[in-house]
N, C-alpha and C positions, 0 to 999 in steps of 0.2 A: 744058357742065359747066365748062370752063376759064374761061369768062367769069363764071360765077356764083362760082367760087372767088376770082377776082381782085376782084370786087365785095365779097365777104365780108372779104377781107384789107384792103381800103381802109377799109371800115366799122370793122373792128377797130382799125386804126391811128388813125383819126380819133377813135374812142371812147376809146382810151387817152390821146390828147393832151388830150381834154376832161376826162377823169378826173384827170389830172395837174394841169391848170389849176385844177380845183375844189379839189383837195387843197392846192395852194399858196395859194389864196384863203382857205380855211378856216384854215390855219396862220397866215397873217399877220394875219387878222382877230382871232384869239385872242390876239395880242400876243406870241407866243413864236417865236423863230427857233432854228435848230439850235444856235447858239452859246450859247444861254441855258439849255440843258437839263443842264448839268454832267455831261458824259460823263467817264469815268474819266481820260482824258488831260488834260482841262482841269482836273479836280479836283486832280490831282497838281501842276499849275502853281500853283494857288492855295495849296496847302499849302507849296510851296517858298517862295513870297513871304512867308507868315506866319511860317515857321520860320527865316528867315535869321539871327535873333539868339537863337533858342531852342535850347539844347543838345538833342541827340537821344540816345535810348538809355536804358540802365539806369545809375543813378548812386547814390551815397550822399550824403545831405543830412542836416541836423540840424533837429529841431523845437525852436523856441524857445517856451517856455511864457510867453506874455504876461501871464497873470494873476498870475504869481509875480515878474514884473519882474526876471528874472535871478537870483533866489534859488534856483531849481531848475536842476539841470544839464540841458543840452540832451539830447534823445534822438536817437540815430542811427537813420535810416530809409532804406529803399531806395525809389527812385522810378523810374518808367518813363515816358519821354516819347516819344510818337509823333505827329509833326505838331505840333498845338497841344493835344493831349489828354495829360493827366497822371494817373497813379495813384500814390498814396503808400501804401506797404505798412507794416503794423505790424511793429515790431521783434520778432523771435522770442525773443530773450534777455530783454528787458524789455518785454513787450507792454502796450499800453494796452487798455482794455476796448473792445469794439465789433467785433471780428472782424479778418480779415486785411487789409482795405483801410480806411485811415483817411480819406483824401480821394480823390475822383475828380472831375475837372472839366476845364475848358478853360483854357488860358493866354491871358490877355488883357492888353494894356497899358492900365492905368487912366488916366483923364484927368489924374491927378497925375504920370504918367510912370513909376510903379512897375508892375512885373509882378504880376499877381494870378492866383489860381486861382478862376475863377468858374463859375457854373452856366449862364449864358446870356450872349450878347454884350452885353446891356443892363447887365451888371455893370460895364462900363467907365465908366459914369456914376454908380456908387454914391456916395452921400454919405460914408459911413464905410467904411473898410477896416481890417483888422487889429485888433490888440488883442483885446478881447472885445466888439467893437461889434456883432457879428452879421452884419457885412458880409463881402465876399470876403476870402480869405486871401492876404496878401502872400508873394511868393517872391523871393529875391535870388539870381540866377544867379552873381554874383561871389563872395559869401561862402558860398553853398550853405546858406542858412538859410531855413526856412519858419516864419513867425510864426503860432503856433497858440494857441488858447484852449481 
């Protein structure tokens, strides 16, 4: 009985090693390693790198209405930035139509060097930004102005 138990344990050990080897082979043949799966710890490091020049938290900014070229007074809005995600909230005292959220997107540095509020990473290469071009919305962290149409 003791001999049979020893043989079973040896077979179980060898089987486990073979199974681990197969799992490693499958994992590497599929092209992904553990460091490519974006675990939460790694994701936080990525956000820290992206947000080193992006202010974080809730702040007050102004909407500049590009279609009126400065003939209309800027509208004060509240914004919330977390990582590179931004939400621009409607002013409760002088609201615009469209609901509580005016703009929601991601902050990206455009190929021109200006910061923009985009929908996807590809907006960094958009031909037109700002004004009433239909492209991504520029945001200036220094002057705290969002160019809106």
